[in-house]
MARKOL-605251 format. One record per atom (N, C-alpha, C): chain; residue in three letters; atom name; x, y, z; residue number from 0. Coordinates in steps of 0.02 Angstrom, whole numbers, plus 50000, padded with zeros to 5 digits. Last residue first. Layout:
N
chain A&resn Ala&name CA&xx X&yy Y&zz Z&resi NUM
...
! end
This chain:
82
chain A&resn Ala&name N&xx 48870&yy 48831&zz 50440&resi 81
chain A&resn Ala&name CA&xx 48804&yy 48858&zz 50457&resi 81
chain A&resn Ala&name C&xx 48764&yy 48879&zz 50397&resi 81
chain A&resn Ser&name N&xx 48997&yy 48788&zz 50428&resi 80
chain A&resn Ser&name CA&xx 48946&yy 48746&zz 50396&resi 80
chain A&resn Ser&name C&xx 48875&yy 48773&zz 50409&resi 80
chain A&resn Thr&name N&xx 49117&yy 48916&zz 50385&resi 79
chain A&resn Thr&name CA&xx 49077&yy 48877&zz 50432&resi 79
chain A&resn Thr&name C&xx 49025&yy 48837&zz 50394&resi 79
chain A&resn Met&name N&xx 49276&yy 48986&zz 50362&resi 78
chain A&resn Met&name CA&xx 49219&yy 48952&zz 50331&resi 78
chain A&resn Met&name C&xx 49183&yy 48911&zz 50384&resi 78
chain A&resn Gly&name N&xx 49329&yy 49144&zz 50433&resi 77
chain A&resn Gly&name CA&xx 49335&yy 49074&zz 50414&resi 77
chain A&resn Gly&name C&xx 49272&yy 49047&zz 50381&resi 77
chain A&resn Arg&name N&xx 49414&yy 49291&zz 50428&resi 76
chain A&resn Arg&name CA&xx 49347&yy 49262&zz 50420&resi 76
chain A&resn Arg&name C&xx 49356&yy 49191&zz 50396&resi 76
chain A&resn His&name N&xx 49510&yy 49385&zz 50532&resi 75
chain A&resn His&name CA&xx 49510&yy 49327&zz 50487&resi 75
chain A&resn His&name C&xx 49441&yy 49297&zz 50487&resi 75
chain A&resn Leu&name N&xx 49589&yy 49539&zz 50556&resi 74
chain A&resn Leu&name CA&xx 49528&yy 49501&zz 50561&resi 74
chain A&resn Leu&name C&xx 49531&yy 49444&zz 50511&resi 74
chain A&resn Lys&name N&xx 49699&yy 49629&zz 50644&resi 73
chain A&resn Lys&name CA&xx 49697&yy 49580&zz 50590&resi 73
chain A&resn Lys&name C&xx 49636&yy 49536&zz 50602&resi 73
chain A&resn Tyr&name N&xx 49727&yy 49800&zz 50689&resi 72
chain A&resn Tyr&name CA&xx 49689&yy 49738&zz 50694&resi 72
chain A&resn Tyr&name C&xx 49700&yy 49694&zz 50633&resi 72
chain A&resn Leu&name N&xx 49832&yy 49899&zz 50675&resi 71
chain A&resn Leu&name CA&xx 49789&yy 49895&zz 50734&resi 71
chain A&resn Leu&name C&xx 49757&yy 49826&zz 50742&resi 71
chain A&resn His&name N&xx 49984&yy 49948&zz 50628&resi 70
chain A&resn His&name CA&xx 49937&yy 49894&zz 50614&resi 70
chain A&resn His&name C&xx 49896&yy 49882&zz 50677&resi 70
chain A&resn Val&name N&xx 50020&yy 50113&zz 50591&resi 69
chain A&resn Val&name CA&xx 50018&yy 50063&zz 50644&resi 69
chain A&resn Val&name C&xx 49965&yy 50012&zz 50625&resi 69
chain A&resn His&name N&xx 50130&yy 50222&zz 50499&resi 68
chain A&resn His&name CA&xx 50070&yy 50181&zz 50505&resi 68
chain A&resn His&name C&xx 50077&yy 50133&zz 50564&resi 68
chain A&resn Ser&name N&xx 50250&yy 50287&zz 50480&resi 67
chain A&resn Ser&name CA&xx 50189&yy 50326&zz 50476&resi 67
chain A&resn Ser&name C&xx 50125&yy 50285&zz 50480&resi 67
chain A&resn Ala&name N&xx 50382&yy 50256&zz 50466&resi 66
chain A&resn Ala&name CA&xx 50353&yy 50253&zz 50534&resi 66
chain A&resn Ala&name C&xx 50285&yy 50286&zz 50536&resi 66
chain A&resn Ser&name N&xx 50415&yy 50273&zz 50335&resi 65
chain A&resn Ser&name CA&xx 50430&yy 50208&zz 50365&resi 65
chain A&resn Ser&name C&xx 50399&yy 50200&zz 50434&resi 65
chain A&resn Trp&name N&xx 50391&yy 50402&zz 50295&resi 64
chain A&resn Trp&name CA&xx 50339&yy 50353&zz 50282&resi 64
chain A&resn Trp&name C&xx 50353&yy 50285&zz 50312&resi 64
chain A&resn Asp&name N&xx 50415&yy 50549&zz 50346&resi 63
chain A&resn Asp&name CA&xx 50449&yy 50486&zz 50362&resi 63
chain A&resn Asp&name C&xx 50397&yy 50431&zz 50355&resi 63
chain A&resn Tyr&name N&xx 50401&yy 50675&zz 50220&resi 62
chain A&resn Tyr&name CA&xx 50371&yy 50632&zz 50271&resi 62
chain A&resn Tyr&name C&xx 50416&yy 50572&zz 50284&resi 62
chain A&resn Cys&name N&xx 50408&yy 50837&zz 50160&resi 61
chain A&resn Cys&name CA&xx 50448&yy 50778&zz 50174&resi 61
chain A&resn Cys&name C&xx 50417&yy 50739&zz 50232&resi 61
chain A&resn Val&name N&xx 50370&yy 50959&zz 50105&resi 60
chain A&resn Val&name CA&xx 50324&yy 50902&zz 50102&resi 60
chain A&resn Val&name C&xx 50362&yy 50836&zz 50114&resi 60
chain A&resn Ser&name N&xx 50384&yy 51125&zz 50173&resi 59
chain A&resn Ser&name CA&xx 50413&yy 51064&zz 50147&resi 59
chain A&resn Ser&name C&xx 50362&yy 51007&zz 50149&resi 59
chain A&resn Asn&name N&xx 50332&yy 51230&zz 50239&resi 58
chain A&resn Asn&name CA&xx 50319&yy 51227&zz 50167&resi 58
chain A&resn Asn&name C&xx 50347&yy 51164&zz 50135&resi 58
chain A&resn Pro&name N&xx 50377&yy 51223&zz 50368&resi 57
chain A&resn Pro&name CA&xx 50306&yy 51206&zz 50355&resi 57
chain A&resn Pro&name C&xx 50289&yy 51202&zz 50281&resi 57
chain A&resn Asp&name N&xx 50524&yy 51151&zz 50416&resi 56
chain A&resn Asp&name CA&xx 50498&yy 51198&zz 50366&resi 56
chain A&resn Asp&name C&xx 50426&yy 51180&zz 50350&resi 56
chain A&resn Asp&name N&xx 50569&yy 51051&zz 50493&resi 55
chain A&resn Asp&name CA&xx 50542&yy 51110&zz 50528&resi 55
chain A&resn Asp&name C&xx 50511&yy 51160&zz 50480&resi 55
chain A&resn Thr&name N&xx 50524&yy 50884&zz 50446&resi 54
chain A&resn Thr&name CA&xx 50563&yy 50945&zz 50437&resi 54
chain A&resn Thr&name C&xx 50529&yy 51002&zz 50474&resi 54
chain A&resn Val&name N&xx 50443&yy 50770&zz 50439&resi 53
chain A&resn Val&name CA&xx 50511&yy 50766&zz 50466&resi 53
chain A&resn Val&name C&xx 50554&yy 50827&zz 50454&resi 53
chain A&resn His&name N&xx 50286&yy 50720&zz 50484&resi 52
chain A&resn His&name CA&xx 50321&yy 50772&zz 50447&resi 52
chain A&resn His&name C&xx 50390&yy 50778&zz 50478&resi 52
chain A&resn Leu&name N&xx 50207&yy 50577&zz 50474&resi 51
chain A&resn Leu&name CA&xx 50257&yy 50608&zz 50516&resi 51
chain A&resn Leu&name C&xx 50297&yy 50656&zz 50474&resi 51
chain A&resn Pro&name N&xx 50040&yy 50520&zz 50469&resi 50
chain A&resn Pro&name CA&xx 50095&yy 50553&zz 50434&resi 50
chain A&resn Pro&name C&xx 50142&yy 50588&zz 50482&resi 50
chain A&resn Met&name N&xx 49972&yy 50384&zz 50511&resi 49
chain A&resn Met&name CA&xx 49995&yy 50441&zz 50551&resi 49
chain A&resn Met&name C&xx 50053&yy 50475&zz 50515&resi 49
chain A&resn Ile&name N&xx 49843&yy 50275&zz 50496&resi 48
chain A&resn Ile&name CA&xx 49892&yy 50312&zz 50457&resi 48
chain A&resn Ile&name C&xx 49908&yy 50376&zz 50495&resi 48
chain A&resn Arg&name N&xx 49810&yy 50122&zz 50563&resi 47
chain A&resn Arg&name CA&xx 49805&yy 50193&zz 50577&resi 47
chain A&resn Arg&name C&xx 49861&yy 50227&zz 50538&resi 47
chain A&resn Phe&name N&xx 49728&yy 49982&zz 50487&resi 46
chain A&resn Phe&name CA&xx 49789&yy 50021&zz 50500&resi 46
chain A&resn Phe&name C&xx 49770&yy 50092&zz 50520&resi 46
chain A&resn Val&name N&xx 49666&yy 49822&zz 50482&resi 45
chain A&resn Val&name CA&xx 49649&yy 49891&zz 50498&resi 45
chain A&resn Val&name C&xx 49714&yy 49926&zz 50519&resi 45
chain A&resn Asn&name N&xx 49631&yy 49689&zz 50368&resi 44
chain A&resn Asn&name CA&xx 49677&yy 49724&zz 50412&resi 44
chain A&resn Asn&name C&xx 49654&yy 49796&zz 50422&resi 44
chain A&resn Ile&name N&xx 49564&yy 49533&zz 50336&resi 43
chain A&resn Ile&name CA&xx 49550&yy 49605&zz 50337&resi 43
chain A&resn Ile&name C&xx 49597&yy 49636&zz 50388&resi 43
chain A&resn Asn&name N&xx 49549&yy 49387&zz 50244&resi 42
chain A&resn Asn&name CA&xx 49592&yy 49427&zz 50288&resi 42
chain A&resn Asn&name C&xx 49578&yy 49501&zz 50280&resi 42
chain A&resn Asn&name N&xx 49460&yy 49335&zz 50152&resi 41
chain A&resn Asn&name CA&xx 49463&yy 49306&zz 50219&resi 41
chain A&resn Asn&name C&xx 49504&yy 49346&zz 50268&resi 41
chain A&resn Gly&name N&xx 49460&yy 49380&zz 50021&resi 40
chain A&resn Gly&name CA&xx 49410&yy 49407&zz 50067&resi 40
chain A&resn Gly&name C&xx 49412&yy 49379&zz 50137&resi 40
chain A&resn Asn&name N&xx 49553&yy 49355&zz 49925&resi 39
chain A&resn Asn&name CA&xx 49506&yy 49301&zz 49940&resi 39
chain A&resn Asn&name C&xx 49453&yy 49322&zz 49991&resi 39
chain A&resn Val&name N&xx 49626&yy 49473&zz 49925&resi 38
chain A&resn Val&name CA&xx 49589&yy 49455&zz 49865&resi 38
chain A&resn Val&name C&xx 49538&yy 49399&zz 49879&resi 38
chain A&resn Ser&name N&xx 49603&yy 49561&zz 50082&resi 37
chain A&resn Ser&name CA&xx 49641&yy 49520&zz 50035&resi 37
chain A&resn Ser&name C&xx 49595&yy 49498&zz 49978&resi 37
chain A&resn Ala&name N&xx 49570&yy 49729&zz 50123&resi 36
chain A&resn Ala&name CA&xx 49546&yy 49660&zz 50119&resi 36
chain A&resn Ala&name C&xx 49586&yy 49622&zz 50066&resi 36
chain A&resn Thr&name N&xx 49597&yy 49862&zz 50239&resi 35
chain A&resn Thr&name CA&xx 49615&yy 49827&zz 50177&resi 35
chain A&resn Thr&name C&xx 49588&yy 49756&zz 50181&resi 35
chain A&resn Val&name N&xx 49563&yy 50020&zz 50303&resi 34
chain A&resn Val&name CA&xx 49545&yy 49949&zz 50305&resi 34
chain A&resn Val&name C&xx 49562&yy 49919&zz 50238&resi 34
chain A&resn Leu&name N&xx 49631&yy 50152&zz 50392&resi 33
chain A&resn Leu&name CA&xx 49629&yy 50119&zz 50327&resi 33
chain A&resn Leu&name C&xx 49614&yy 50045&zz 50337&resi 33
chain A&resn Leu&name N&xx 49607&yy 50304&zz 50473&resi 32
chain A&resn Leu&name CA&xx 49602&yy 50232&zz 50476&resi 32
chain A&resn Leu&name C&xx 49594&yy 50204&zz 50406&resi 32
chain A&resn Thr&name N&xx 49612&yy 50438&zz 50438&resi 31
chain A&resn Thr&name CA&xx 49667&yy 50411&zz 50478&resi 31
chain A&resn Thr&name C&xx 49665&yy 50335&zz 50485&resi 31
chain A&resn Gly&name N&xx 49505&yy 50499&zz 50379&resi 30
chain A&resn Gly&name CA&xx 49564&yy 50488&zz 50338&resi 30
chain A&resn Gly&name C&xx 49623&yy 50458&zz 50376&resi 30
chain A&resn Ser&name N&xx 49383&yy 50516&zz 50434&resi 29
chain A&resn Ser&name CA&xx 49436&yy 50560&zz 50459&resi 29
chain A&resn Ser&name C&xx 49500&yy 50553&zz 50417&resi 29
chain A&resn Pro&name N&xx 49303&yy 50416&zz 50374&resi 28
chain A&resn Pro&name CA&xx 49293&yy 50487&zz 50357&resi 28
chain A&resn Pro&name C&xx 49348&yy 50533&zz 50380&resi 28
chain A&resn Asp&name N&xx 49421&yy 50283&zz 50330&resi 27
chain A&resn Asp&name CA&xx 49365&yy 50309&zz 50369&resi 27
chain A&resn Asp&name C&xx 49357&yy 50384&zz 50352&resi 27
chain A&resn Phe&name N&xx 49461&yy 50209&zz 50172&resi 26
chain A&resn Phe&name CA&xx 49477&yy 50254&zz 50227&resi 26
chain A&resn Phe&name C&xx 49414&yy 50270&zz 50266&resi 26
chain A&resn Cys&name N&xx 49482&yy 50048&zz 50104&resi 25
chain A&resn Cys&name CA&xx 49437&yy 50103&zz 50118&resi 25
chain A&resn Cys&name C&xx 49463&yy 50143&zz 50177&resi 25
chain A&resn Leu&name N&xx 49506&yy 49922&zz 49980&resi 24
chain A&resn Leu&name CA&xx 49530&yy 49962&zz 50035&resi 24
chain A&resn Leu&name C&xx 49485&yy 50022&zz 50043&resi 24
chain A&resn Ala&name N&xx 49515&yy 49759&zz 49905&resi 23
chain A&resn Ala&name CA&xx 49477&yy 49819&zz 49924&resi 23
chain A&resn Ala&name C&xx 49515&yy 49856&zz 49979&resi 23
chain A&resn Ser&name N&xx 49606&yy 49663&zz 49870&resi 22
chain A&resn Ser&name CA&xx 49546&yy 49670&zz 49828&resi 22
chain A&resn Ser&name C&xx 49506&yy 49732&zz 49845&resi 22
chain A&resn Ile&name N&xx 49779&yy 49640&zz 49858&resi 21
chain A&resn Ile&name CA&xx 49725&yy 49674&zz 49894&resi 21
chain A&resn Ile&name C&xx 49665&yy 49681&zz 49846&resi 21
chain A&resn Pro&name N&xx 49870&yy 49483&zz 49846&resi 20
chain A&resn Pro&name CA&xx 49845&yy 49547&zz 49819&resi 20
chain A&resn Pro&name C&xx 49787&yy 49575&zz 49861&resi 20
chain A&resn Ser&name N&xx 49952&yy 49423&zz 49997&resi 19
chain A&resn Ser&name CA&xx 49918&yy 49412&zz 49933&resi 19
chain A&resn Ser&name C&xx 49893&yy 49480&zz 49908&resi 19
chain A&resn Thr&name N&xx 50001&yy 49474&zz 50112&resi 18
chain A&resn Thr&name CA&xx 50048&yy 49435&zz 50071&resi 18
chain A&resn Thr&name C&xx 50018&yy 49419&zz 50003&resi 18
chain A&resn His&name N&xx 49960&yy 49645&zz 50149&resi 17
chain A&resn His&name CA&xx 49944&yy 49574&zz 50144&resi 17
chain A&resn His&name C&xx 49999&yy 49539&zz 50105&resi 17
chain A&resn Ala&name N&xx 50024&yy 49769&zz 50161&resi 16
chain A&resn Ala&name CA&xx 49963&yy 49756&zz 50200&resi 16
chain A&resn Ala&name C&xx 49946&yy 49682&zz 50202&resi 16
chain A&resn Arg&name N&xx 50173&yy 49846&zz 50172&resi 15
chain A&resn Arg&name CA&xx 50142&yy 49785&zz 50144&resi 15
chain A&resn Arg&name C&xx 50083&yy 49767&zz 50189&resi 15
chain A&resn Phe&name N&xx 50183&yy 50025&zz 50149&resi 14
chain A&resn Phe&name CA&xx 50191&yy 49964&zz 50188&resi 14
chain A&resn Phe&name C&xx 50156&yy 49906&zz 50152&resi 14
chain A&resn Gln&name N&xx 50198&yy 50195&zz 50166&resi 13
chain A&resn Gln&name CA&xx 50210&yy 50140&zz 50119&resi 13
chain A&resn Gln&name C&xx 50223&yy 50078&zz 50160&resi 13
chain A&resn Ala&name N&xx 50138&yy 50362&zz 50173&resi 12
chain A&resn Ala&name CA&xx 50147&yy 50297&zz 50205&resi 12
chain A&resn Ala&name C&xx 50158&yy 50245&zz 50150&resi 12
chain A&resn Ile&name N&xx 50160&yy 50475&zz 50095&resi 11
chain A&resn Ile&name CA&xx 50145&yy 50483&zz 50166&resi 11
chain A&resn Ile&name C&xx 50157&yy 50418&zz 50204&resi 11
chain A&resn Thr&name N&xx 50247&yy 50542&zz 49963&resi 10
chain A&resn Thr&name CA&xx 50228&yy 50479&zz 49995&resi 10
chain A&resn Thr&name C&xx 50220&yy 50490&zz 50069&resi 10
chain A&resn Ala&name N&xx 50180&yy 50682&zz 49875&resi 9
chain A&resn Ala&name CA&xx 50229&yy 50655&zz 49923&resi 9
chain A&resn Ala&name C&xx 50203&yy 50590&zz 49953&resi 9
chain A&resn Lys&name N&xx 50092&yy 50748&zz 49794&resi 8
chain A&resn Lys&name CA&xx 50114&yy 50682&zz 49771&resi 8
chain A&resn Lys&name C&xx 50168&yy 50652&zz 49817&resi 8
chain A&resn Thr&name N&xx 50028&yy 50863&zz 49831&resi 7
chain A&resn Thr&name CA&xx 50101&yy 50866&zz 49821&resi 7
chain A&resn Thr&name C&xx 50130&yy 50802&zz 49793&resi 7
chain A&resn Ile&name N&xx 49890&yy 50822&zz 49829&resi 6
chain A&resn Ile&name CA&xx 49913&yy 50884&zz 49798&resi 6
chain A&resn Ile&name C&xx 49987&yy 50882&zz 49782&resi 6
chain A&resn Phe&name N&xx 49879&yy 50699&zz 49895&resi 5
chain A&resn Phe&name CA&xx 49846&yy 50709&zz 49831&resi 5
chain A&resn Phe&name C&xx 49875&yy 50770&zz 49794&resi 5
chain A&resn Asp&name N&xx 50004&yy 50605&zz 49964&resi 4
chain A&resn Asp&name CA&xx 49970&yy 50669&zz 49969&resi 4
chain A&resn Asp&name C&xx 49942&yy 50685&zz 49900&resi 4
chain A&resn Lys&name N&xx 49983&yy 50427&zz 49962&resi 3
chain A&resn Lys&name CA&xx 50016&yy 50488&zz 49940&resi 3
chain A&resn Lys&name C&xx 49972&yy 50549&zz 49953&resi 3
chain A&resn Val&name N&xx 50019&yy 50268&zz 50014&resi 2
chain A&resn Val&name CA&xx 49973&yy 50323&zz 50025&resi 2
chain A&resn Val&name C&xx 50011&yy 50387&zz 50008&resi 2
chain A&resn Val&name N&xx 50030&yy 50108&zz 49956&resi 1
chain A&resn Val&name CA&xx 50065&yy 50172&zz 49955&resi 1
chain A&resn Val&name C&xx 50012&yy 50226&zz 49962&resi 1
chain A&resn Val&name N&xx 50043&yy 49941&zz 50000&resi 0
chain A&resn Val&name CA&xx 50000&yy 50000&zz 50000&resi 0
chain A&resn Val&name C&xx 50045&yy 50061&zz 50000&resi 0
! end
């Protein structure tokens, strides 16, 4: 997953969300929570995106994307006979 600033195109966060391809992703209204789903739909991950601005210059668009996300939850949906 690569999250970029829409205007400046600066990379805000970059990380591997799943070992398989991603079939869906969605931000919450605040733009800080990201939910991703694997292609088979059994694995769902929730991340908090926390852009870390690494310069004192407010006009700069430099982010530390290596530390800009936290993996909050991993949900696994299994198969049942119900």
